[in-house]
N, C-alpha and C positions, 0 to 999 in steps of 0.2 A: 662743120663739114661743107665742102664745096657742093654745087648742084649735082644731082644724080648722074647726068651724062659725063660730067668731069670726073666724078668718083669712079664710074665704070671704066673710063679711060685709064685712070690711075691704077686700078686693079689689074688691067691687062698689062700695063707696063711693069708692075710689080712681079707678076707671074713670069714675064719674059726675062726680067733680071734674075729672078730666083733660079730659073732653069739654066742660066749661064754657069759654066764650071768655075769653081773658085775654092779658096781654102775652107769655107764653111761647109760646102757640100762634101769635099774630100774627107774632112775630119768626121763628119756625120756618118758617111757610108762605112768608113773603117770602124768607127765605134759601134754602130749597129751590127755589123757583121761579126766582129770579134768579141764584143762585150755585152751584147744583148740590148733589148728594147729599153729597159729601165735606165741604163747608162746613157743610151742614145737620147732618150727623152730629156734627161738632165742636161745633156749637151745642147739640145735644141732650146731649152729654157735659157741657158747662158747666152747662146747666140742672139736670141730675141731681146733679152735684157740689154745686151750691148748695142743692138740695133736701135732700140728705143732711146737709149742714152744718147746716141748720135743724133737721132731725130730731134730730141729736146735741145741738144746743143746747137743744131742747125736753126731751130726756132728762136733760140736765145741769141744767136749770132756768134756763139763760141766756135762753131765749126768753121766760121769764116776765118778765124785766127789760123787754123791749120791750113786752110786753103790759100791764105795770103802771106803768112809768116814763113820765111825760109827756115828759121831755127826750129819753130814748132813742127813744121813738116819733116825736117831732118830727124828730129828726135823720134817722132812717131814712126817714121820710115825705118829707122834703125831698130827700134824696139819690135816693130812688126816683123821685120825680116828675121831677127834673132828667134822670136817665138816660133815662126813657121819652120825655120831650118832645124830648130831643136826638136820639134814634133816630127819632122821628116826623118831626122837622124835616129830618133827612137824607133820609128817604124822600120827603118833599114836595119837597125841593130836587132830588132825582133825577127826580121826575115833571116838574118844571119844565124841567130840562135836557133831558129826553127829548123835549120839544116840538121841539127843534132837530135831533133825530136823524133820519137818513134810512134807516137800516138796522138790522136786529135786532142785538142783542149777540151776539158769538161765544160758542160753548160755553165754559163756565168750565173752567179748568185747575186741578188740585189742586196746591197748594204748601204746604210746611210752615208758612210764616209765615201763610198764609191760614187754615190749620187752627187754629193757635194763636189767631188773632184771633177766629175763630168760637167757640172754646171760652170765651175770656175774655168775649165778648159775651153768651153764654148765662149764664155765671156771674154777671155783673153784674146782668143782668135778674132773676135769681132771688134773689140776695142782697139786692137793693135793694127788694124787695117786702114792705112791712110786713104785708100781709094774709097772707102765707105764715106768718110767725111767729105771728100771733094765731090763725090757723086751726089750725096744728099743735098748739099748746098746748091747744086745746079738743077737737081731733079725736082725737089719739092715746090720751089716757087712757080713752076709751070702750072701747078694745080691749085694755086691759091688765088681766087678772084680778087681784083683790086679793092672791092668793097667789103672784103672779109678780114677780120683781125688775123695778122700774120702768125702770132704765136699759137693762138687757140686752134687755128685751122691746121697749121703744121703738126701740132701735137695730135690732133684728130687723125690726120693722114698717117702719122707714124703708128698710131694704135691700129689703124686699119691694115697697114702693111705687116705689123707684127702678128696680128690675128691670122691674116692670110698665110704668111710664111709658117707660122706655128702649125697650122693644119696640114699644109703641104709637107713640111719636114717630118711630122709625126707619121703621116701616111707612108712616106718613103722608109722611115725607120722601122715601122711595123712590118713592111714587106720584106726588107732586107733581113731583119732579125728572125723572121720565120724560117729563113733558109740558113740560119746561123750554124746549125750542125754541119752543113755542107761546107760553109766557109771556114769552120774550125778544123777541117781536115788538114793534115800537115802540109801537103803540097799546095793546096789552095790558099792556106794561111800564109805561107811563104810568098806566094805570088802576090796576094793582096797587100801584104806588108811592103813588099818591094815596090809595087806600083804606086801605092799611096805615099810611101816615103819619098820616092823620086819626085812625084808631083808636088808634094809639100816643099821639098828643098828647092825645086824649080820655081815655085810661087814665091818662096822667100827671097830667092835671088832676084826675081823680077821686081818685088817690092823694094829691095835694096837699090835697084837701079832706076826706080821711078824718078822722072823729072818733075819738078814743081810746076 
């Protein structure tokens, strides 16, 4: 780990980045509101597994390939855009179907398969975001002192970021899921699906247009 003052600065930067709107937060909010805390927690786990995978890739230099290779960046950009647009289209389709609904959705039930789907969903969203790779490769080195081993320190910073985000995301998921019954009302559900779907499609389009 870097010295304590540097680690504190790292945590402040992590919280500021976490609070910035993006696909991870959009997917989490919709999942917590519509499918409950258990599914949202699974999504958070998937998001943070994906983040730590990128952190280790950055430490090993693999993320540099995405940052410097036109082909690798293009492939990841296309895959990421497709995933986000598909997720957005599903939400928009759900909003359209909701126009025919006459009653709120029942409270979600926790199932093992649902938990796995939530985790995979979060993992795909995180891994398919080329901005994560390019951000980490420029972000982490700022907090690695010259006299510290690059891989071990970066891996430690990644673990610190994952732990911090895990706590923050779970707090948000718990708060949103407590109001889940209100979110599952027909009119509110349609509005949430429409907004989150539009945001995800927009983010997917932005990823597709990213410049290397």
